[in-house]
N, C-alpha and C positions, 0 to 999 in steps of 0.2 A: 834503418828505414827509413826512406825520404818519403817526401807528398806523396808523390805518382805512387808507389810501389802503397804506402797506405791506403789510397783508395782504390787501386786494383784490389785490395784483400779484402776490403770493405765490399765492394761488387761484389766475390766472390763468395762473402759471407751471406750475405743477404740472397744470392741463388742457392746456397744451401738452407736457409732458413726458409723460404718459401717452400723446398721441396718436402720438410719435415712437418711446417704447418699444413701441406696438400697430402702427406700422407698418411693419414688418419686410419684408411681401410687398407688390407690386403686389394692386390690387383683386384684378383679372384672373386673379391666382397664390389670392389668399384664398379666389376663389369655386370654383377648380379643387381646392383643399385640402380645402374645409369639403365638396365632394360625395364625393372620396374618402372624408375621416372616415366619412361616412355608411355607404358600400358597408363601410368596415371594423367598423365599431358593428353593420354587418345581419349580417355575416360570424362576430363574438364571439357572438353569439347565438344563431345557427342552428344552425351550425356545430361550435362549440364547444360548445356545452348548457349545461346548468343549474349542472354539476359547475365552472361558473368563474365564475359569477354573482357571486357572494358576493365574491369578489376581485378581477371586471373592473367590475362596475356599483354605481353608490350603491344602497342599498334601503331603502324606508320600514318603518316600524313595522310592518305587515301583512305585512315579505317581498315587495313588490313592484317592481319597478324603475322607479326614478323616470324622468324626461322632462327635457331639457329645455327653455325658452319659446322666445317670438319665431317668429324664423324656425325656430330647430331645432324647434319644437314637435313632440311626438311621436315624438324621435327619444332613444335610451336612455342617459343620464348616466354616464360613465365616473366610476370610481372615479382619484382622483388621488390621489400623481402615480401614473402607471400605473405597475407592479410588472413585471421581468425577466419574469416566468411568463409573464404575460401575452403579451407583447411575441413572446417563446420560441414558442408556440403559435399565438398569429397569423403569425408568420410560415411555421411549418411549413404548419398548411392553405394559405395562399397560393401555396407551392411544389407540391403538389399541383392544386389547386383550377383545374376545365378551363372553370368556367364565366366566367373572366375574363379569355378570350381575344377574345372577339367583343364587339364596344360593342353595349351594351343600354340603353334608353330609364329612365332613372332612377325609379322609385319610392318612393312618399311611404313613410316606417317609423311602422308604426301602434303607439301602445302595446298588445300585447296583454298576456293573463296568463302568465304562467309555466308552468304547464300548458297552455297550447296552442302550444307549442313541439313541433320535429319529433319524429318518433316516434325516438332514438338505438338503441331494442333490433335494429333492422334495417338500423344501419349496418356500415360495413367497419371494424374495428380501424385505427387510426393505421400502426401497420406495414405490413400489409396495403393498403390505401389507398395507400399509398406507394409499394412494392411494382408495383403495378399503373397508379397516373398518373403518380407522378410519372417515369417512365421512359417511356412509352409513350404519352404523350399531351402534346398544346400545352398549354404553364401560358402565364404572363403573362410578356413577355420581361424582363430583366433590371434593364433600366433602368425599368419600372413596378414592377418591385419594387423596387429601392430609391427613386421617388417616392413609393411606400405609406409608406415609413418616414418621410421627408421630410415630406410630408402630416400625421401623425400627430406627430411631435415640436413641430411648428406648432400643432399643436390645445391640447398638453397647457401649452404657454409662451403660448397666447392670453386673454386677458380681455373678456370681453364680459359685461354686468349683463343684458341685453336679452336674452340665452341663458341666465343665469343660469349663468354658466361663468365659473369663477374659475381665473386665473392660477395654472403650478404649475408648477416643475421635472421637467427631464426626467434620471431619474436614470442614472448611468454607467454602472451594470448591464444596461441597457435595449443601448448601446450595444456591451455585451460580450459580451452573446448574439447580437447580430444579426450583428458582425462575420463571424463562422466561420459564421452560415448565409447570409448573403451569398454568401460565399467559393465552398460550396458548392454556392449555386443555380447561381450565376456557369456553373461548370464544367458543371453539367447541365444549361444550354441548350446553350453551347456543344456537347453531347455531341450531343442532340434534334439542332443543327444539322446535324450532320457526318451522323445517321442520315437527314435525312429529315422526322423528325419536324417541326421547325419552319421558319418557312422562314430564309432567309441572313442576310438583312437585313430589320433594323429600322427604320422610318421613311419615310419618302417618299423616293423615289428622283430623280437629277436626269434629266432628258431630253435627246437629240443634237440634235445642230445640224439635223439634218433636222425634227424635232420645233417646236426653237425658229423655223422659216421656217414651217413646217406652221403654227403659233400665230398669227405674224406674218399670213399669209395670210387664216385665219381669222376675227380681229379685223377684218381694214381691210376684211372685205367683209362683216360683219355689217350686217343690216340690222334698223330696229323690229321687233317682235313687237306688233301690234298697237296697245295704248294703256300695254303693260306697260312697254315700253321704248320708248328714244329712238334716233337716231341718233348721240348722244353714247356710248352704251355701248361699242360698237367701239374710241373714240380712247379712253376711258377704259382699255378693258383692253389697248389696245395699249401706250400707254405705259407703264403699272402694270407689263407686264413687262418691257419694256426699261429700263425703269429699275430695278428688283430684278436684273435680270441684267448691268448696265452699272455698278453699283455694289456688287454681291453683297452686295445689302443684305434683311435680312427683309422681312416684306411691312409689318407694325408699323413699321418706320420710315419704311417709303415712304408709306406712310398718313399720316407728318407731316412731311413736307416742308411747309416755309414759303418765300413769297415772297422773303423776305431772307435764307434762307438759300444761296439760286443765286448765282452769278456769274462774269463771265469772266477767264478763266486765259489770256492770250495764245492760243493755238492750241487751245485749247477752252473749255468751261464746265465748271463745279462745285458740288456739291454738300454739304451738311455736314449731318451728324445730331446731333441734339440729345443721344439718349443712345442708349446700345444695350444689348445685354441682359449684354456684356461690360463693361461702362463706364457701369454704372448714373447717376454723377452727371456725366458729361458731360466728365471735366476735359483726356480725350486726342482723344475724335473731334468734339466741338466744337468743335477747332483748327484741324481738318485738312479739307480737302477733297478730294471722289475725281474725279477728273477724266473728262470725258467727252466722249467722241471722234464726229464726226462721219463718219459713213463714204458716200463721193458716187460708190463701187462700189458699194452693194450699198444702195439708198435704203427697201428695203422693211424691210431693219433697221437703221433708222438714227435713234439714240436722239432725235437732235436734231431729225429734220424730224419724228417723231410728236410729239414737245413743244412744237412749235411748232403743231404742228395742234389740239390740246389745248387752249392757251392760247387760242387765237385764238377757239375752237368754245365752251368752257366758257361759261356762262350768267355774268351779275354778280351778286355777293353781298352783302354788308352786312359779310364779314370775307372780302375776298380775302388774305387774310395766309397762308392754307394753300390750295395747289397744289390739293388735293383739297377740297372741303367738304361739311359731312357728315362725321356719327360714323361709324366703324367703316367704312370706305371699303377696308380689307384683307377685309371678310366679303363686301360686295359683290362684288370683285372673285375672291374664291375661288367664289360662286355663277359667275361668267361662264366663269369658267376649268373647272368643273366637266361645264358646257353643252359650252364647247368640246369637252373630251377625249371624251365620249360623240358627239358629230357630227362630227367629223373623222373623216372614211372609215378601216375597219378596214387597210387594206391599208398606208395611211402609215406606218411605221418611226417610231415616236416614239423610239424610243429606251430605252423603258422601257414595262412593262404598264401601261396606263393606271388599274387602280387602285390603283397603285403611285407616282403622279402627285398634288402638291397645287401647292400657294403654294408652297412650301419648297424645290421642284425647277426653278425661277428659279436660285435662289442655289448652289445644288448644280450645275447646267451652268454656272455661268458663273466658280463656283472648280473646277471639276475639268477644263474647259477651258482653263483659264488654265495649270493647272500642267501640262498636257500636251505643251504643246512643247517639244522637245528644246533650243530656244536662247531659250527664250522667258521669262518673269517665274519666279522664285526662289520656293518654297512661301513662305518669309518675308513677301515681296513680297505675296502672293496674303492669307494670313491677316491681315497689316497693312489693308488697304484692306478684310479681312473685315469685320476688328474681333473678330478670334479671337485667343486669348491663345496665345502664342509660347514661353511659360516664364515663370516667376516675374521670374527676374532680367532676361529680356529687355525683358517687360512694361515695367519700370524705366525700361530706357537705351537701347530701340530705339522709335524714333519714324519714321513716315511720310516717305519724303523724295519729292521733286517728283519726279524723275528715275525711281523706283520704280514710282509709282502709277502715275505716265505711260506708263510701260511696259504698266502692265496693264491701263491705260485704254484705250488700243489694242488688245488683244487682247481685251477683253470685248465691245469694238465690231468686231469681225470685219476691221477693217481687217488686209491683210497684212502681212507679219513680214518680205518682201523685196520 
């Protein structure tokens, strides 16, 4: 290798290293984080006001706030590294901001002159606002509060020349001021839940056994809706639900099941997930089958029967490696599930409020039902099948055993325990 080739190789490897350093989160998470950061920048600008601009934003020679470029065009540019003062004030505002509870459509941030900001003369002092809304009104969930910080930290350390964004450090002082605020906010949210100001449970809920049967019945009777949907919609939603329940898997894992990841295992058949949320590199989950059992006593809930019906009916494609062909099939399933929850008669007890249910309800039902048997599988067995962490030491030394997974598989298949 001569000098020129060596220099070209080094330049190429530098590009690879740059991509590796930037590829710290999935593309989906990157989009979510970017949306969150836009919201946080808008809050800093509108709620904290001009008094923080010089410390929070990059200013040009005319004392106007600079903006990012590219896909972030029009979004105000943060001054990096972000100071502890900005973090402290921002998360104090988030703890009393009642507008973050309901989901709203994202609106583009326009670069407006500083003089066009909100009138702060009529705003309540911070202490007064905290005493009024912080304890008597619903604010964002505690986990959302943490997610905002994770997004802001990622953004500070991210580098993108198309945005005019340069990588920066995340100061330890920011964590020092955030941690006590987070602990205080968690206690505040708990107090609001106790008083009924905020909902007891965050996130989606699992349905009950009656709800599982109702969904299976709805999907199996689903008919084409004009030219929009075909007969395959019901078969697709039916097997997607049962695969998610029986594997206790997330919808994006069900979306990615391949033909090659399925095999027969004595009295059952099994499937593997390439990666999971808790196992990003697939070192553990890719070597473990999740055993799926046939239920001859309740064929309407049998995952094997639904799987066969779908595979026999699906159209042929040029790329048959995936069970569900096409991108974002979990989004397709989410839309069908939402329609089912709206159309299943209200007198049917689903086990949870319809508004509290979603694609994650399949996983929560399978997991909750598995641990509800007094003589059934242990919590550790269920967590291993669900690819959930059972502790740092246990994650290293404990692996999914055939007999334990088989027991969980029989339970989620609705087979009788006696």
